[in-house]
C-alpha positions as CSV (number, residue, x, y, z in Angstrom):
1,M,-21.0,19.5,-32.9
2,A,-19.8,18.5,-29.5
3,E,-22.5,17.5,-27.0
4,E,-22.8,19.9,-24.0
5,F,-23.7,19.1,-20.4
6,D,-23.6,21.1,-17.2
7,Y,-21.1,18.8,-15.6
8,V,-18.6,16.5,-17.3
9,I,-16.8,13.9,-15.1
10,A,-13.6,12.1,-16.1
11,G,-13.5,8.7,-14.4
12,G,-16.3,6.4,-13.3
13,G,-14.5,4.9,-10.3
14,S,-15.7,5.1,-6.7
15,A,-15.7,9.0,-6.6
16,G,-17.0,9.4,-10.2
17,S,-19.9,6.9,-9.6
18,V,-21.0,8.7,-6.4
19,L,-20.7,12.2,-8.0
20,A,-22.6,11.4,-11.2
21,A,-25.4,9.8,-9.2
22,R,-25.6,12.7,-6.7
23,L,-25.4,15.6,-9.2
24,S,-28.0,14.0,-11.5
25,E,-30.5,13.8,-8.6
26,D,-31.4,17.3,-9.7
27,P,-33.5,16.9,-12.9
28,D,-32.6,20.4,-14.1
29,V,-28.9,19.5,-14.2
30,T,-27.3,17.4,-17.0
31,V,-24.3,15.2,-16.3
32,C,-21.9,13.2,-18.5
33,L,-19.6,10.6,-17.0
34,V,-16.7,9.3,-19.1
35,E,-15.1,6.0,-18.1
36,A,-12.2,4.2,-19.9
37,G,-13.4,0.7,-18.8
38,G,-16.7,-1.2,-19.0
39,E,-19.8,-1.1,-17.0
40,G,-18.5,-3.2,-14.1
41,R,-21.5,-5.6,-14.0
42,G,-19.9,-8.9,-14.9
43,A,-19.8,-12.1,-12.9
44,L,-16.2,-11.5,-11.9
45,V,-17.1,-8.2,-10.4
46,R,-20.2,-9.5,-8.6
47,T,-18.4,-12.5,-7.1
48,P,-16.3,-11.4,-4.1
49,L,-13.6,-14.1,-4.4
50,A,-13.1,-13.4,-8.1
51,T,-10.8,-10.5,-7.0
52,V,-8.1,-13.3,-7.2
53,V,-8.7,-13.4,-10.9
54,M,-8.8,-9.6,-11.5
55,L,-6.2,-8.3,-9.1
56,P,-3.1,-10.0,-10.4
57,G,-3.6,-8.2,-13.8
58,Y,-3.3,-11.1,-16.2
59,G,-5.3,-10.0,-19.2
60,R,-5.9,-6.7,-17.5
61,I,-9.5,-7.7,-16.6
62,N,-11.1,-4.5,-15.2
63,N,-7.6,-3.5,-14.2
64,W,-5.0,-0.9,-15.4
65,A,-2.3,-3.2,-13.9
66,Y,0.3,-0.4,-13.6
67,E,3.8,-0.8,-12.5
68,T,6.1,1.6,-10.6
69,V,9.5,2.8,-11.8
70,P,12.3,0.8,-10.2
71,Q,12.4,1.4,-6.4
72,P,15.8,1.7,-4.7
73,G,14.2,1.0,-1.4
74,L,12.9,-2.3,-2.7
75,N,16.3,-3.4,-4.1
76,G,15.6,-1.9,-7.5
77,R,12.4,-3.9,-8.1
78,R,9.4,-2.5,-9.9
79,G,6.3,-2.5,-7.7
80,Y,2.9,-3.5,-8.9
81,Q,-0.1,-1.1,-8.8
82,P,-3.4,-2.6,-9.7
83,R,-6.2,0.0,-10.3
84,G,-9.8,-0.6,-11.3
85,R,-10.7,0.0,-14.9
86,A,-14.5,-0.1,-15.0
87,L,-17.5,1.7,-13.5
88,G,-16.8,1.5,-9.8
89,G,-13.1,1.7,-10.3
90,S,-11.0,-0.1,-7.7
91,S,-14.2,-0.9,-5.7
92,A,-14.9,-3.4,-8.5
93,I,-11.8,-5.4,-7.9
94,N,-10.8,-4.8,-4.3
95,A,-11.3,-6.9,-1.2
96,M,-14.4,-4.9,-0.3
97,L,-13.1,-3.9,3.2
98,Y,-15.0,-1.0,4.7
99,T,-12.8,1.1,7.0
100,R,-12.7,4.9,7.3
101,G,-9.3,5.5,9.0
102,H,-8.8,7.2,12.4
103,P,-10.8,10.3,13.4
104,G,-7.5,12.1,14.0
105,D,-6.5,11.7,10.4
106,Y,-9.3,14.1,9.3
107,D,-8.5,16.5,12.1
108,D,-4.9,16.6,10.8
109,W,-6.4,17.8,7.5
110,V,-8.0,20.7,9.3
111,A,-4.8,21.5,11.1
112,A,-3.1,21.7,7.6
113,G,-5.6,24.4,6.6
114,C,-8.4,22.2,5.1
115,V,-11.3,23.8,6.9
116,G,-14.5,21.8,6.8
117,W,-12.8,18.4,6.7
118,G,-12.6,17.5,10.4
119,F,-14.0,14.2,11.5
120,E,-17.1,15.7,13.1
121,E,-17.9,17.3,9.8
122,V,-17.3,14.2,7.6
123,L,-18.9,11.6,9.8
124,P,-22.4,12.6,8.6
125,L,-21.2,12.0,5.1
126,F,-19.9,8.6,5.8
127,K,-23.3,7.8,7.5
128,R,-25.3,9.3,4.6
129,A,-23.5,7.0,2.1
130,E,-23.9,3.9,4.2
131,N,-26.6,1.2,4.5
132,N,-25.1,-0.8,7.3
133,I,-26.7,-4.2,8.1
134,R,-26.3,-3.3,11.8
135,G,-28.6,-0.4,11.5
136,A,-28.2,3.3,12.3
137,D,-26.5,4.6,15.4
138,A,-24.0,7.4,16.3
139,W,-21.4,5.9,14.0
140,H,-23.4,4.3,11.2
141,G,-26.2,5.0,8.7
142,D,-28.8,2.6,7.3
143,A,-30.4,4.6,4.5
144,G,-27.6,5.2,2.1
145,P,-26.9,3.4,-1.2
146,L,-23.7,1.6,-0.1
147,Q,-24.5,-1.7,1.5
148,V,-22.1,-2.6,4.3
149,S,-22.4,-6.1,5.6
150,E,-21.0,-8.7,8.0
151,Q,-19.0,-11.4,6.3
152,R,-21.4,-14.3,5.5
153,T,-19.2,-17.3,6.2
154,P,-15.7,-16.4,7.5
155,R,-13.2,-19.2,7.8
156,A,-12.5,-20.8,11.2
157,V,-8.8,-20.0,10.9
158,T,-9.8,-16.3,10.6
159,R,-11.6,-16.5,14.0
160,A,-8.5,-18.2,15.4
161,F,-6.4,-15.2,14.1
162,V,-8.6,-12.8,16.1
163,E,-8.2,-15.0,19.2
164,A,-4.4,-15.1,18.6
165,C,-4.4,-11.3,18.6
166,A,-6.2,-11.3,22.0
167,Q,-3.7,-13.8,23.3
168,T,-0.9,-11.3,22.4
169,Q,-2.5,-8.3,24.1
170,V,-4.3,-6.9,21.0
171,P,-7.9,-6.3,22.2
172,V,-10.9,-7.7,20.3
173,N,-12.8,-4.9,18.4
174,D,-16.0,-5.7,16.6
175,D,-16.2,-2.3,14.8
176,F,-13.1,-0.6,13.3
177,N,-15.4,2.3,12.4
178,G,-16.8,2.8,15.9
179,P,-15.6,4.6,19.0
180,R,-12.2,2.8,18.9
181,Q,-10.1,1.8,16.0
182,E,-7.4,-0.2,17.8
183,G,-7.9,-3.9,18.1
184,A,-8.5,-7.1,16.1
185,G,-11.7,-8.4,14.5
186,L,-13.5,-9.3,11.3
187,Y,-13.8,-6.6,8.7
188,Q,-17.1,-5.3,7.6
189,V,-17.4,-5.4,3.8
190,T,-19.2,-3.6,0.9
191,Q,-21.4,-6.5,0.1
192,F,-25.1,-6.7,-0.6
193,H,-27.4,-7.8,2.2
194,D,-30.7,-7.0,0.4
195,S,-32.9,-9.9,-0.7
196,G,-32.0,-11.0,-4.2
197,R,-28.3,-10.0,-4.3
198,E,-27.1,-11.1,-0.9
199,G,-23.4,-11.9,-0.8
200,E,-22.5,-10.1,-4.1
201,R,-20.0,-7.3,-4.2
202,C,-21.5,-3.9,-3.7
203,S,-19.1,-1.7,-5.7
204,A,-19.6,2.1,-5.7
205,A,-21.1,1.7,-9.2
206,A,-23.5,-1.0,-8.1
207,A,-24.5,1.1,-5.1
208,F,-24.8,4.6,-6.5
209,L,-24.7,4.5,-10.3
210,H,-26.1,1.4,-11.9
211,P,-29.6,2.0,-10.3
212,V,-29.9,5.5,-11.9
213,M,-28.2,5.0,-15.3
214,N,-31.6,5.4,-17.0
215,R,-32.0,9.0,-15.8
216,P,-32.7,11.2,-18.9
217,N,-30.3,13.9,-17.6
218,L,-27.3,11.4,-17.1
219,S,-25.1,10.2,-19.9
220,V,-22.6,7.4,-19.0
221,R,-20.0,6.7,-21.7
222,T,-17.9,3.6,-21.1
223,H,-14.8,2.5,-23.1
224,T,-14.1,6.2,-23.5
225,Q,-10.8,7.6,-22.2
226,A,-10.4,11.3,-21.4
227,T,-7.2,12.5,-23.0
228,R,-7.1,16.3,-22.4
229,I,-9.1,19.1,-20.7
230,M,-10.4,21.8,-23.0
231,F,-10.1,25.4,-22.0
232,E,-11.3,28.9,-23.0
233,G,-8.9,31.2,-21.3
234,R,-8.6,30.1,-17.7
235,K,-11.9,28.2,-17.7
236,A,-12.3,24.5,-18.3
237,V,-15.0,23.9,-20.8
238,G,-14.9,20.2,-21.7
239,L,-12.9,17.1,-22.4
240,M,-11.2,15.6,-25.4
241,C,-11.8,11.9,-25.4
242,R,-10.8,8.8,-27.3
243,R,-13.5,6.2,-28.0
244,G,-13.1,3.2,-30.3
245,G,-10.1,4.7,-32.0
246,H,-11.9,8.0,-32.7
247,E,-11.5,11.4,-31.1
248,E,-14.6,13.2,-29.7
249,T,-15.3,16.2,-27.4
250,V,-17.7,16.6,-24.6
251,K,-18.4,20.2,-23.4
252,A,-19.2,21.4,-19.9
253,R,-21.3,24.5,-19.2
254,R,-20.5,24.6,-15.5
255,E,-17.6,22.4,-14.5
256,V,-15.2,19.6,-15.5
257,I,-14.5,17.3,-12.6
258,L,-11.6,14.8,-12.5
259,C,-12.2,11.5,-10.7
260,G,-9.4,9.4,-12.1
261,G,-7.7,8.6,-8.9
262,A,-4.2,9.2,-7.6
263,F,-2.6,8.2,-10.9
264,N,-4.9,9.3,-13.6
265,S,-6.1,12.6,-12.3
266,P,-2.6,14.1,-12.1
267,Q,-1.8,12.5,-15.4
268,L,-4.7,14.2,-17.1
269,L,-3.8,17.6,-15.6
270,L,-0.2,17.2,-16.8
271,L,-1.4,16.2,-20.3
272,S,-3.5,19.3,-20.3
273,G,-0.6,21.6,-19.5
274,I,-1.3,22.0,-15.8
275,G,1.7,21.3,-13.6
276,P,5.4,22.1,-13.3
277,A,6.2,24.0,-16.5
278,A,9.8,22.7,-17.0
279,E,8.6,19.1,-16.5
280,L,5.8,19.6,-19.0
281,R,8.1,21.0,-21.6
282,D,10.5,18.1,-21.1
283,N,7.6,15.8,-21.9
284,G,6.5,17.6,-25.1
285,V,3.5,19.3,-23.5
286,E,3.0,23.1,-23.8
287,P,2.5,24.6,-20.3
288,R,-0.9,26.3,-19.8
289,H,-0.9,26.9,-16.0
290,E,2.0,26.6,-13.6
291,L,1.0,24.4,-10.7
292,P,4.1,22.7,-9.2
293,G,2.3,20.3,-6.8
294,V,0.6,18.3,-9.6
295,G,1.8,14.7,-9.3
296,R,3.8,15.4,-6.1
297,N,3.1,14.1,-2.6
298,L,2.3,10.5,-3.6
299,Q,1.7,8.4,-0.5
300,D,0.9,4.7,-0.3
301,H,0.7,2.0,2.4
302,I,3.9,0.0,2.1
303,D,3.1,-3.6,3.0
304,F,4.7,-6.9,3.7
305,V,3.1,-10.4,3.6
306,L,3.9,-13.3,5.9
307,S,2.5,-16.8,5.0
308,W,2.2,-20.2,6.6
309,R,1.4,-23.6,5.3
310,T,-1.6,-25.3,6.9
311,G,-3.5,-28.6,6.8
312,D,-6.8,-26.7,6.8
313,T,-8.5,-27.4,3.5
314,E,-11.2,-24.8,4.2
315,V,-8.9,-22.1,3.0
316,L,-8.1,-21.4,-0.7
317,G,-5.5,-23.9,-1.9
318,L,-3.8,-25.2,-5.0
319,A,-4.2,-29.0,-4.8
320,P,-6.6,-31.8,-6.0
321,T,-8.6,-31.5,-2.8
322,G,-8.6,-27.8,-3.3
323,A,-10.1,-28.1,-6.7
324,L,-12.9,-30.4,-5.4
325,N,-13.5,-27.9,-2.6
326,M,-13.7,-25.0,-5.0
327,L,-16.3,-26.9,-7.1
328,R,-18.3,-27.6,-4.0
329,E,-18.0,-24.0,-2.8
330,F,-19.0,-22.7,-6.2
331,R,-22.2,-24.7,-6.1
332,R,-22.8,-23.3,-2.6
333,W,-22.3,-19.8,-3.9
334,R,-24.8,-20.4,-6.8
335,R,-27.3,-21.8,-4.3
336,D,-27.3,-19.3,-1.4
337,R,-24.5,-16.8,-1.9
338,T,-22.5,-18.1,1.0
339,G,-19.2,-19.9,1.5
340,L,-15.7,-19.3,0.1
341,F,-16.9,-17.5,-3.0
342,A,-18.6,-14.9,-0.8
343,S,-15.4,-14.2,1.1
344,P,-13.3,-11.1,0.6
345,G,-10.2,-13.2,1.1
346,A,-8.9,-10.7,3.7
347,E,-11.4,-11.7,6.3
348,G,-9.7,-10.6,9.5
349,G,-7.5,-7.7,10.6
350,A,-6.2,-5.5,13.3
351,F,-5.1,-1.9,13.9
352,V,-2.1,-1.9,16.3
353,K,0.4,0.4,17.8
354,S,4.1,-0.1,17.6
355,D,4.4,1.8,20.8
356,P,1.6,1.8,23.5
357,A,2.2,5.5,24.1
358,L,1.0,6.4,20.6
359,A,-2.3,8.3,20.2
360,R,-3.5,6.1,17.4
361,P,-2.5,2.8,15.6
362,D,0.3,3.1,13.2
363,L,0.2,-0.5,11.7
364,Q,-2.7,-2.4,10.0
365,L,-3.0,-6.2,9.6
366,H,-5.0,-8.0,6.9
367,F,-5.4,-11.8,7.6
368,V,-6.0,-13.7,4.3
369,A,-7.4,-17.3,4.1
370,A,-4.8,-18.1,1.3
371,V,-1.1,-17.9,0.6
372,V,-0.5,-14.5,-0.9
373,D,2.8,-14.0,-2.8
374,D,3.5,-11.1,-5.2
375,H,-0.2,-10.1,-5.3
376,A,-1.3,-13.7,-6.0
377,R,0.9,-13.6,-9.1
378,R,3.2,-16.3,-7.7
379,L,1.3,-19.5,-6.8
380,H,2.3,-22.3,-4.4
381,W,1.2,-25.9,-4.2
382,G,-0.9,-26.8,-1.2
383,F,-2.9,-24.8,1.5
384,G,-1.9,-21.9,3.5
385,Y,-2.9,-18.5,5.1
386,S,-1.2,-15.1,5.2
387,C,-1.1,-11.9,7.1
388,H,-0.3,-8.5,5.7
389,V,1.2,-5.8,7.8
390,C,1.4,-2.2,6.5
391,V,2.7,1.2,7.6
392,L,-0.3,3.5,8.1
393,R,1.2,6.9,7.9
394,P,4.4,6.7,5.8
395,F,6.9,9.4,5.7
396,S,8.1,8.6,2.2
397,R,6.7,10.8,-0.6
398,G,6.7,10.0,-4.3
399,T,5.6,11.3,-7.6
400,V,3.4,10.7,-10.7
401,R,4.9,12.0,-13.9
402,L,4.3,11.8,-17.6
403,A,6.0,9.3,-19.8
404,G,5.6,11.7,-22.7
405,P,2.7,13.4,-24.5
406,N,0.9,10.2,-25.5
407,P,-2.3,10.1,-23.4
408,T,-2.5,6.3,-23.7
409,A,0.9,5.7,-22.2
410,A,0.9,4.7,-18.5
411,P,2.1,7.4,-16.1
412,L,5.5,7.1,-14.4
413,I,4.7,6.0,-10.8
414,D,7.4,6.5,-8.2
415,P,6.1,5.9,-4.6
416,R,9.7,6.0,-3.3
417,F,8.9,3.1,-1.0
418,L,11.1,2.9,2.1
419,E,13.1,5.9,1.0
420,D,12.5,7.3,4.5
421,Q,14.3,5.1,7.0
422,R,11.5,5.6,9.6
423,D,9.1,3.6,7.3
424,A,11.6,0.8,7.0
425,D,12.1,0.7,10.8
426,L,8.4,0.7,11.5
427,L,7.7,-2.0,8.9
428,L,10.4,-4.2,10.5
429,E,8.8,-3.8,13.9
430,G,5.4,-4.6,12.3
431,V,6.8,-7.8,10.8
432,K,8.1,-8.9,14.2
433,M,4.8,-8.0,15.9
434,T,2.9,-10.0,13.3
435,R,5.0,-13.0,13.7
436,R,4.4,-13.0,17.5
437,I,0.7,-12.9,16.9
438,M,0.9,-15.7,14.3
439,Q,2.8,-17.9,16.8
440,A,0.1,-17.6,19.4
441,P,-1.6,-20.8,20.7
442,A,-4.9,-20.1,19.0
443,L,-3.3,-20.7,15.6
444,A,-1.4,-23.8,16.6
445,P,-4.0,-26.3,15.2
446,Y,-3.6,-24.6,11.8
447,R,0.1,-23.7,11.7
448,R,2.7,-25.7,9.9
449,R,5.9,-24.3,8.3
450,E,6.3,-20.5,7.6
451,F,7.0,-19.5,4.0
452,H,10.2,-17.5,3.2
453,L,11.1,-16.7,6.8
454,D,11.1,-20.1,8.5
455,G,13.8,-19.9,11.2
456,V,14.8,-16.3,10.4
457,T,15.2,-14.1,13.5
458,D,18.0,-11.7,12.7
459,D,16.8,-8.2,12.0
460,A,19.3,-7.6,9.1
461,V,18.0,-10.8,7.4
462,L,14.4,-9.8,8.0
463,M,15.1,-6.4,6.5
464,R,16.6,-7.9,3.4
465,H,13.4,-10.0,3.0
466,I,11.3,-6.9,3.4
467,R,13.2,-5.0,0.7
468,D,13.0,-8.1,-1.5
469,R,9.2,-8.6,-1.2
470,A,7.4,-5.5,0.3
471,D,5.0,-3.6,-2.0
472,T,1.8,-1.6,-2.0
473,V,-1.5,-2.7,-0.3
474,Y,-3.3,-0.6,-2.9
475,H,-4.0,2.8,-1.3
476,P,-2.2,5.5,-3.4
477,S,-3.3,9.1,-2.6
478,G,-2.2,12.7,-2.3
479,T,-1.0,13.6,-5.8
480,C,-3.5,16.5,-6.3
481,R,-3.2,17.6,-2.7
482,M,-5.8,19.8,-1.1
483,G,-4.5,22.7,0.9
484,V,-3.9,26.5,1.2
485,D,-0.2,26.7,0.4
486,D,1.6,27.2,-2.9
487,Q,2.2,23.4,-3.4
488,A,-1.5,22.6,-3.0
489,V,-3.3,21.6,-6.3
490,V,-6.8,22.1,-5.1
491,D,-8.4,24.3,-2.4
492,P,-10.5,22.9,0.4
493,R,-13.5,23.1,-2.0
494,L,-11.5,20.9,-4.4
495,R,-11.2,23.6,-7.0
496,V,-8.0,23.5,-9.0
497,R,-6.1,26.6,-7.9
498,G,-5.8,29.4,-10.4
499,L,-8.3,28.0,-12.8
500,D,-12.1,28.2,-13.2
501,G,-14.6,25.4,-13.7
502,L,-12.2,22.6,-12.8
503,R,-12.2,20.3,-9.7
504,V,-10.5,17.1,-8.6
505,V,-12.6,14.7,-6.6
506,D,-10.9,11.4,-5.5
507,A,-8.2,10.0,-3.3
508,S,-5.6,12.2,-4.9
509,V,-6.9,15.3,-3.0
510,M,-6.0,13.7,0.5
511,P,-3.4,15.9,2.1
512,T,-2.1,13.0,4.1
513,L,-3.0,9.3,3.8
514,V,-5.7,8.1,6.2
515,G,-4.8,5.2,8.6
516,G,-6.9,2.5,6.9
517,N,-8.3,1.3,3.6
518,T,-9.1,4.2,1.3
519,N,-12.4,3.2,-0.5
520,A,-14.8,4.5,2.1
521,P,-12.9,7.8,2.5
522,T,-13.0,8.3,-1.3
523,I,-16.7,7.8,-1.3
524,M,-17.0,10.3,1.5
525,I,-14.9,12.8,-0.4
526,A,-17.3,12.5,-3.4
527,E,-20.4,12.9,-1.1
528,K,-18.9,16.1,0.3
529,A,-17.9,17.3,-3.2
530,A,-21.4,16.9,-4.4
531,D,-22.7,19.1,-1.6
532,M,-20.1,21.8,-2.4
533,I,-20.7,21.7,-6.1
534,Q,-24.4,22.1,-5.7
535,A,-24.0,24.9,-3.1
536,D,-21.5,26.8,-5.4
537,A,-24.0,26.5,-8.3
538,K,-26.6,28.3,-6.3
539,S,-24.3,31.0,-5.0
């Protein structure tokens, strides 16, 4: 006999962790969370700098380590798409940066028909989730589960980067989530500041889920992959799952909720016969419900990395002195949870406008105290630092499709990077702006030779380099788009259109990609979804 719960959640990433914790606050409600990965409690997850071990995907440690299909806009290369595979999802392997996007991004959602999602309406949810070390004010909360901290020991070169921005007319901004997004500063991070765990990563699971996993009304099943949604007529009634090589079912009395993210949520819908009928038949899946928008509208921040060699041995480097420094820094981390091992890597950043007349920034920078090449999969001898630049609101739209009926096969991910020439033009402008910042006097004591682009000034040559090396900065969204038109997958209450008892709650529901890192917005979406689910249960 299949076990039965009120709510069954597929995916224990950022959204799933929040949702399971919030729904199970009601002792009269039973919740089952199904997660393909592990519990996300290990030393690599807890140690911020260990993202450099997990992110590249070697051994697939807590990482799905997906690839895209070949991208014509990237000279036929396959892009790399790391995604977290553990409780906490990508918040267990990311750089911990806490940004919400621009208020106008959420007002755009309302303009597209998503009533209730304007910035004034979602700001209280951001605040409810947050325990900010700065305390509560008009923009921040201090009583939520998610600990948001200042960086404990940022590198001197990172502070020089912020000064370099100021020297090139980019104003200093000490709070990207405050009254003004534009400017340069140090990122706040999802990192514990409570006594006993200071300096450790505060993933969504560590914040919301791990502390409540002993609730009698909450069942968390790790190493269990959802393979298909079960239906009775038009109502979702459970999940088929694969665990340890065996098939099992978990039934839902009230709702099945998909929290697999921008790749896995549309994949599970398609495997269950929900999507474009012709495409489903071509992949050996019998259509159940025609919903043409499933897997469409994929948006991601296309990004390019510029790097420089430096004589500064305080940064992460591959050299004998670097090894000695790492040993010293590890001892420091063990002693007081400070130093390089407490660093998110991407310590500084900026939100800038390619044109001063724009209403909001259209480019984001991430300054990293290390050489970053091909997602840290290509290593270089010596010491260096890097700066990412990404296009915040890309025009290119991609797809997520099935690779056949096998639920364990990776989905076919096609972001169509730089397909729209406007994205290419803006990224080129962003690269030139970033190089001007990196040539400012504040960085002169650290700056040696530039990797890849040393001496390159011609736009055509720069564009060839961009198409040869640009890739994601890890913010896929939009593939189960929220809306009110025929192409929308879910309505503004995140219910799958045309079916009962089925919702999607994760970054895939974003109608348009927010102008910033997507983890905080995904947590907000789950907070709002919990309120809506609880309200609907009472109506």
